[in-house]
C-alpha positions in Angstrom: 61.3 44.0 -56.3 59.8 40.8 -55.0 62.2 37.8 -54.8 60.6 34.4 -55.4 62.6 31.2 -54.8 61.9 27.6 -55.8 63.3 24.7 -53.9 62.7 21.6 -56.0 63.1 17.9 -55.1 61.4 14.6 -54.8 61.2 14.8 -51.0 60.6 11.1 -50.7 60.7 11.5 -47.7 61.5 15.0 -46.7 64.4 15.0 -44.1 65.7 17.4 -41.4 68.3 18.4 -44.0 65.7 19.5 -46.4 63.8 21.3 -43.6 67.0 23.2 -42.6 67.3 24.5 -46.2 63.6 25.4 -46.3 63.9 27.4 -43.0 66.9 29.3 -44.1 65.4 30.0 -47.5 62.1 31.2 -46.1 63.9 33.9 -44.1 65.7 35.3 -47.2 63.0 35.5 -49.9 59.6 37.1 -50.2 58.2 33.9 -51.5 59.4 30.3 -51.2 57.8 27.6 -53.4 58.7 24.0 -52.6 58.4 22.1 -55.9 57.8 18.4 -55.4 58.8 16.6 -58.6 56.5 14.0 -60.2 59.0 11.6 -61.7 57.4 8.6 -63.3 60.7 6.9 -63.9 61.6 6.8 -60.2 60.0 4.4 -57.7 58.8 6.6 -54.9 57.7 5.4 -51.4 55.0 8.0 -51.3 52.6 9.3 -53.9 52.8 13.0 -54.9 49.7 13.7 -52.8 51.2 12.0 -49.8 54.5 13.9 -50.2 52.7 17.2 -50.4 50.7 16.4 -47.3 53.9 15.4 -45.3 55.7 18.6 -46.3 52.6 20.8 -45.5 52.3 19.1 -42.1 55.9 19.9 -41.3 55.6 23.5 -42.5 52.6 24.0 -40.2 54.4 22.3 -37.3 57.5 24.5 -37.8 55.5 27.6 -38.6 57.3 28.1 -41.9 55.8 30.2 -44.7 56.1 28.4 -48.0 53.9 27.2 -50.8 54.0 23.5 -51.7 53.4 22.6 -55.3 53.9 19.6 -57.5 55.4 19.7 -61.0 56.4 17.5 -63.9 59.1 18.2 -66.4 62.0 20.6 -66.3 62.7 22.7 -63.2 63.3 25.8 -65.3 59.9 25.5 -66.8 58.4 25.2 -63.3 60.4 28.3 -62.3 59.0 30.2 -65.3 55.5 29.2 -64.4 56.0 30.4 -60.8 57.8 33.6 -61.9 60.7 32.6 -59.8 64.1 34.2 -60.1 66.0 32.1 -57.6 66.7 28.3 -57.6 67.6 26.9 -54.2 69.8 23.8 -54.0 71.5 22.1 -51.1 75.1 20.8 -51.0 76.4 18.1 -48.7 79.6 16.8 -50.2 81.9 17.3 -53.1 79.9 14.8 -55.1 76.8 17.0 -54.7 78.8 19.9 -56.0 79.8 18.1 -59.2 76.2 17.0 -59.8 74.7 20.4 -59.0 77.2 22.2 -61.2 76.1 20.1 -64.2 72.4 20.7 -63.2 73.0 24.5 -62.9 74.8 24.8 -66.2 72.2 22.8 -68.0 69.4 24.8 -66.4 71.1 28.0 -67.5 71.0 26.9 -71.1 67.4 25.7 -71.0 65.9 28.6 -69.0 63.3 30.8 -70.6 64.1 33.6 -68.2 67.3 34.5 -66.2 67.6 33.2 -62.7 70.2 32.7 -60.0 71.1 29.5 -58.3 71.9 29.7 -54.6 73.6 26.8 -52.9 73.0 26.2 -49.2 75.6 24.1 -47.6 74.4 21.5 -45.1 75.2 21.9 -41.5 77.6 19.3 -40.1 74.8 17.2 -38.5 73.2 16.7 -41.9 76.2 16.3 -44.2 75.5 12.6 -44.6 71.7 12.7 -44.7 69.7 11.7 -47.7 66.2 10.3 -48.3 67.8 7.1 -49.4 69.6 6.7 -46.1 66.4 7.4 -44.2 64.6 4.7 -46.2 67.3 2.2 -45.5 67.2 2.9 -41.7 63.4 2.7 -41.7 63.4 -0.6 -43.6 65.8 -2.0 -41.0 63.7 -0.7 -38.1 66.3 1.9 -37.0 65.6 5.0 -35.0 64.5 7.9 -37.3 64.4 10.8 -34.8 67.8 12.1 -35.8 66.8 12.3 -39.5 63.1 13.2 -39.6 60.8 15.6 -37.7 58.7 13.8 -35.1 55.5 14.8 -36.9 56.1 12.4 -39.8 58.1 9.5 -38.2 55.1 7.3 -37.8 54.2 7.8 -41.5 57.7 6.6 -42.6 57.7 3.7 -40.1 54.3 2.5 -41.3 55.3 2.7 -45.0 58.5 0.8 -44.3 56.5 -1.9 -42.5 54.2 -2.2 -45.5 57.2 -2.5 -47.9 58.8 -5.1 -45.6 55.7 -7.2 -45.7 55.6 -6.9 -49.5 
């Protein structure tokens, strides 16, 4: 039986922590679909098209097999559309666990079809890493090489520069 997993997120921007989870997931499942959330209530640095392009560029650079898609609405609806039976989530700290537990229990109630949630714990070097942290470092002209793949650093720096200039 084919196992299809979905790894959803805003990926604004995608970080080395996200990529770690993608690499590990891609090895375990027949298909991995990266679902980039279109969230109109959240102010994103990058458009959905730009985020898709950044993720695809990294996948190509890292030679990772995964499909990159955008979606709006509930994750469980996206999973049903993709015939996915596994939801991939990352955990960094205890606070992530509390949020993810609520998210998982809610998704279980809303799901149209059964699925399993698999949590990937972050390796030590990414326990603190978030897209918000990367944006803050970028806005303050800090070094990004510990947080982002080289292939997208220039994109993040240029966007931070545009935001700084207003």
